C-alpha positions as CSV (number, residue, x, y, z in Angstrom):
1,M,-16.1,-4.1,24.4
2,T,-19.2,-3.8,22.2
3,T,-21.0,-6.7,20.6
4,K,-20.0,-5.5,17.2
5,E,-16.3,-5.4,18.2
6,T,-16.5,-8.9,19.8
7,A,-18.0,-10.4,16.6
8,T,-15.4,-8.7,14.5
9,T,-12.6,-9.9,16.7
10,R,-13.8,-13.5,16.5
11,L,-14.3,-13.4,12.8
12,N,-11.0,-11.9,11.8
13,G,-8.8,-13.1,14.7
14,W,-7.6,-9.6,15.5
15,T,-8.2,-7.5,18.6
16,R,-7.0,-4.4,20.3
17,I,-5.0,-4.3,23.6
18,G,-8.2,-4.5,25.7
19,G,-9.3,-7.7,24.0
20,V,-5.9,-9.3,24.7
21,L,-5.9,-8.2,28.3
22,E,-9.4,-9.8,28.8
23,Q,-8.1,-13.1,27.6
24,V,-4.5,-13.2,28.9
25,P,-3.7,-12.8,32.7
26,V,-0.9,-10.3,32.2
27,S,-0.7,-6.6,32.9
28,K,-0.9,-3.9,30.2
29,R,2.8,-3.0,30.9
30,T,3.9,-6.6,30.4
31,L,2.0,-6.8,27.1
32,L,3.6,-3.6,25.9
33,R,7.1,-4.8,27.0
34,W,6.6,-8.0,25.0
35,Q,5.6,-5.9,22.0
36,A,8.7,-3.7,22.3
37,Q,10.9,-6.7,22.6
38,G,9.5,-8.2,19.5
39,R,8.0,-11.2,21.2
40,I,4.5,-10.3,19.9
41,P,4.1,-8.9,16.4
42,V,1.5,-6.1,16.0
43,T,-0.1,-4.4,13.1
44,K,-0.6,-0.6,13.2
45,V,-3.5,0.9,11.4
46,G,-3.2,4.6,11.9
47,R,-3.0,5.1,15.7
48,V,-4.7,1.7,16.4
49,T,-2.5,-1.2,17.4
50,L,-3.9,-4.6,16.5
51,Y,-2.9,-8.0,17.8
52,R,-3.5,-11.3,16.1
53,L,-4.9,-13.7,18.7
54,S,-3.0,-16.7,17.2
55,D,0.3,-14.8,17.7
56,I,-0.6,-14.3,21.3
57,E,-1.4,-18.0,21.8
58,K,1.9,-19.1,20.1
59,M,3.9,-16.8,22.3
60,L,2.2,-18.1,25.5
61,S,2.8,-21.7,24.4
62,K,6.5,-21.0,24.3
63,L,6.3,-19.9,28.0
64,T,4.6,-23.1,29.1
65,V,6.6,-25.2,31.5
66,R,5.8,-28.9,31.8
67,A,5.6,-30.4,35.3
68,I,8.2,-32.9,36.4
69,G,6.9,-36.3,37.4
């Protein structure tokens, strides 16, 4: 990812699939499955798929399991 793309991602809160995969420890296949299932909303601009980082964080927080004890 270039410096320009990193700055833009931080500024606007949007990223492409590569940016998500750098921050979230899941495979590309898992991310695409979540997208197909509607768990993660996306925005398509032409052929580019964009993910809002806040949507990714919300989805991951739903998967969090609290420890017993």
